[in-house]
GUTORDO-957361 format. One line per 8 residues: number of its first residue (from 0); their letters; for each residue z, x, y of N, C-alpha, C, O, CB. Coordinates in steps of 0.05 Angstrom, whole numbers, always signed. Last residue first. Glycine has a CB too. Layout:
BEGIN
NUM) a) Z X Y Z X Y Z X Y Z X Y Z X Y | ...
***
This chain:
BEGIN
69) vkykvftk) +229 -1210 +1879 +225 -1226 +1850 +220 -1201 +1835 +216 -1203 +1811 +199 -1251 +1847 | +268 -1205 +1937 +254 -1193 +1920 +245 -1204 +1900 +264 -1220 +1897 +264 -1177 +1913 | +293 -1213 +1986 +288 -1235 +1967 +260 -1221 +1948 +237 -1229 +1948 +281 -1267 +1987 | +325 -1172 +1990 +334 -1181 +1997 +321 -1212 +1979 +334 -1227 +1965 +333 -1172 +2022 | +276 -1130 +2002 +310 -1121 +1982 +316 -1147 +1975 +314 -1150 +1951 +342 -1105 +2002 | +232 -1141 +2020 +223 -1125 +2007 +256 -1119 +1979 +258 -1110 +1956 +211 -1100 +2032 | +251 -1184 +2058 +220 -1173 +2048 +221 -1164 +2011 +215 -1175 +1990 +211 -1137 +2072 | +291 -1157 +2089 +286 -1179 +2080 +264 -1187 +2056 +272 -1199 +2036 +283 -1190 +2101
61) yiiwiyti) +272 -1104 +2099 +292 -1124 +2084 +286 -1141 +2074 +276 -1143 +2051 +307 -1134 +2093 | +239 -1120 +2129 +224 -1100 +2109 +257 -1107 +2085 +258 -1113 +2062 +214 -1056 +2126 | +259 -1149 +2185 +235 -1165 +2162 +227 -1147 +2134 +211 -1157 +2118 +200 -1169 +2179 | +287 -1111 +2193 +300 -1118 +2178 +290 -1155 +2167 +300 -1173 +2154 +326 -1111 +2191 | +254 -1066 +2215 +273 -1061 +2188 +276 -1083 +2178 +268 -1084 +2155 +302 -1050 +2190 | +236 -1103 +2259 +216 -1083 +2244 +240 -1083 +2213 +239 -1099 +2194 +210 -1042 +2266 | +289 -1104 +2297 +269 -1132 +2279 +247 -1123 +2252 +244 -1136 +2231 +244 -1147 +2305 | +283 -1049 +2309 +312 -1072 +2290 +297 -1092 +2278 +294 -1096 +2254 +340 -1092 +2313
53) iaivwvvt) +231 -1045 +2333 +248 -1029 +2306 +265 -1042 +2288 +264 -1045 +2263 +268 -1009 +2315 | +237 -1082 +2368 +219 -1081 +2357 +226 -1060 +2323 +224 -1064 +2299 +199 -1070 +2380 | +285 -1054 +2400 +285 -1090 +2395 +263 -1085 +2371 +275 -1084 +2350 +272 -1115 +2427 | +265 -1009 +2411 +291 -1016 +2393 +298 -1054 +2388 +312 -1069 +2375 +322 -999 +2415 | +227 -1020 +2448 +226 -1006 +2427 +253 -1005 +2406 +250 -998 +2383 +220 -982 +2437 | +254 -1049 +2486 +234 -1062 +2477 +230 -1052 +2449 +230 -1067 +2429 +211 -1060 +2494 | +286 -1010 +2503 +292 -1026 +2502 +279 -1050 +2473 +288 -1060 +2453 +289 -1029 +2527 | +243 -977 +2528 +272 -961 +2511 +274 -994 +2492 +263 -997 +2470 +313 -950 +2541
45) iyklffss) +224 -999 +2573 +211 -1004 +2548 +219 -984 +2522 +205 -978 +2503 +181 -1002 +2554 | +236 -1021 +2622 +263 -1028 +2598 +240 -1022 +2569 +240 -1037 +2549 +279 -1073 +2599 | +193 -1018 +2658 +229 -1000 +2664 +244 -1014 +2639 +268 -1017 +2643 +253 -1010 +2704 | +154 -1039 +2638 +155 -1013 +2630 +190 -997 +2642 +202 -977 +2636 +124 -999 +2646 | +169 -1097 +2640 +181 -1077 +2621 +171 -1053 +2621 +179 -1040 +2601 +181 -1084 +2596 | +146 -1093 +2696 +179 -1104 +2687 +188 -1084 +2668 +203 -1065 +2670 +183 -1138 +2671 | +99 -1079 +2690 +112 -1065 +2704 +143 -1073 +2707 +160 -1060 +2720 +97 -1065 +2725 | +77 -1123 +2662 +77 -1099 +2652 +98 -1077 +2667 +112 -1062 +2654 +48 -1091 +2653
37) fyagliig) +70 -1188 +2660 +103 -1166 +2672 +95 -1139 +2660 +111 -1133 +2642 +144 -1177 +2655 | +15 -1186 +2649 +32 -1202 +2674 +61 -1184 +2681 +68 -1173 +2702 +42 -1237 +2661 | +12 -1168 +2597 -7 -1157 +2624 -9 -1168 +2654 -24 -1163 +2673 -34 -1159 +2618 | +53 -1183 +2561 +49 -1166 +2577 +35 -1146 +2597 +40 -1124 +2607 +53 -1164 +2571 | +29 -1232 +2554 +53 -1226 +2581 +66 -1209 +2575 +90 -1211 +2580 +74 -1247 +2590 | -20 -1220 +2529 -19 -1234 +2558 +8 -1236 +2573 +11 -1239 +2597 -28 -1265 +2556 | +9 -1202 +2481 -25 -1187 +2510 -31 -1200 +2539 -42 -1194 +2560 -65 -1195 +2495 | +31 -1240 +2467 +42 -1215 +2468 +27 -1199 +2490 +35 -1186 +2509 +41 -1203 +2442
29) lavlctkl) -14 -1284 +2461 +12 -1288 +2478 +24 -1259 +2483 +27 -1254 +2507 +35 -1308 +2461 | -42 -1248 +2417 -46 -1258 +2444 -28 -1266 +2469 -28 -1257 +2492 -58 -1276 +2439 | +0 -1252 +2372 -7 -1226 +2388 -18 -1227 +2415 -9 -1214 +2434 -25 -1210 +2373 | +6 -1313 +2366 +21 -1290 +2377 +19 -1268 +2382 +34 -1260 +2399 +33 -1285 +2369 | -52 -1324 +2348 -30 -1333 +2379 -14 -1322 +2389 -12 -1317 +2413 -14 -1353 +2380 | -46 -1286 +2304 -71 -1288 +2328 -65 -1291 +2352 -67 -1277 +2372 -91 -1310 +2325 | +2 -1317 +2269 -6 -1288 +2280 -27 -1283 +2310 -19 -1277 +2332 -22 -1274 +2253 | -31 -1371 +2265 -4 -1371 +2281 -3 -1343 +2288 -6 -1339 +2312 +24 -1380 +2264
21) waydwany) -86 -1358 +2235 -75 -1372 +2263 -62 -1364 +2286 -68 -1356 +2309 -60 -1389 +2258 | -46 -1335 +2191 -71 -1318 +2210 -73 -1328 +2238 -67 -1316 +2258 -103 -1320 +2197 | -18 -1384 +2163 -14 -1357 +2181 -25 -1342 +2202 -16 -1338 +2224 -15 -1341 +2169 | -75 -1405 +2164 -49 -1422 +2181 -29 -1400 +2193 -23 -1396 +2217 -30 -1444 +2159 | -94 -1384 +2108 -105 -1383 +2144 -89 -1393 +2162 -95 -1383 +2184 -131 -1398 +2153 | -55 -1382 +2080 -63 -1356 +2088 -78 -1362 +2116 -76 -1349 +2137 -81 -1342 +2065 | -20 -1451 +2094 -35 -1426 +2074 -39 -1402 +2088 -27 -1400 +2109 -65 -1433 +2063 | +43 -1492 +2090 +20 -1473 +2108 +4 -1449 +2089 +14 -1433 +2073 +38 -1454 +2135
13) kkaasltq) +76 -1513 +2082 +53 -1524 +2075 +36 -1505 +2089 +14 -1509 +2096 +49 -1554 +2084 | +128 -1494 +2107 +127 -1497 +2075 +97 -1499 +2063 +91 -1489 +2041 +142 -1526 +2068 | +117 -1516 +2154 +114 -1477 +2153 +105 -1485 +2119 +82 -1483 +2109 +156 -1448 +2159 | +144 -1562 +2152 +102 -1564 +2162 +109 -1536 +2152 +99 -1537 +2129 +82 -1570 +2207 | +192 -1547 +2141 +175 -1571 +2134 +150 -1566 +2119 +141 -1565 +2097 +168 -1585 +2159 | +202 -1534 +2192 +211 -1513 +2170 +195 -1519 +2143 +186 -1502 +2128 +246 -1515 +2163 | +199 -1575 +2227 +184 -1547 +2236 +176 -1537 +2203 +154 -1535 +2193 +209 -1519 +2257 | +238 -1613 +2216 +215 -1615 +2214 +189 -1598 +2213 +167 -1603 +2204 +214 -1627 +2228
5) kllkem) +284 -1584 +2211 +273 -1593 +2190 +253 -1592 +2194 +239 -1576 +2181 +279 -1612 +2183 | +265 -1579 +2281 +274 -1553 +2252 +275 -1569 +2240 +264 -1586 +2254 +301 -1532 +2246 | +286 -1626 +2291 +254 -1617 +2296 +259 -1592 +2281 +247 -1595 +2260 +241 -1611 +2333 | +334 -1642 +2269 +308 -1657 +2260 +284 -1639 +2268 +263 -1638 +2254 +306 -1689 +2274 | +366 -1611 +2311 +358 -1611 +2281 +340 -1615 +2266 +330 -1598 +2251 +365 -1621 +2272 | +357 -1642 +2350 +347 -1611 +2347 +344 -1606 +2324 +323 -1597 +2314 +364 -1589 +2357
***
C-alpha cells in the first residue's frame, strides 16, 4: 500500500493544469452520478453532508493560504 501511495504522489507531482482539470471534471461527474442514484439517501443526511463540505473547504483554504503561504 505504501508503494502505491508513493507512486501515486510521484505521478501527481508531474501533473500539469490540464491533468488537474481532467481530474476535477471526473470527480464532479462521479459526484453528480452518485447524487442522482442515491439522492433519497443523501437527502436524509443533507446536514451532515453540508458540515463535511464546509469543514473540508475550510481545511483546504487554510492549507493553501495560511500554512503553505509562499
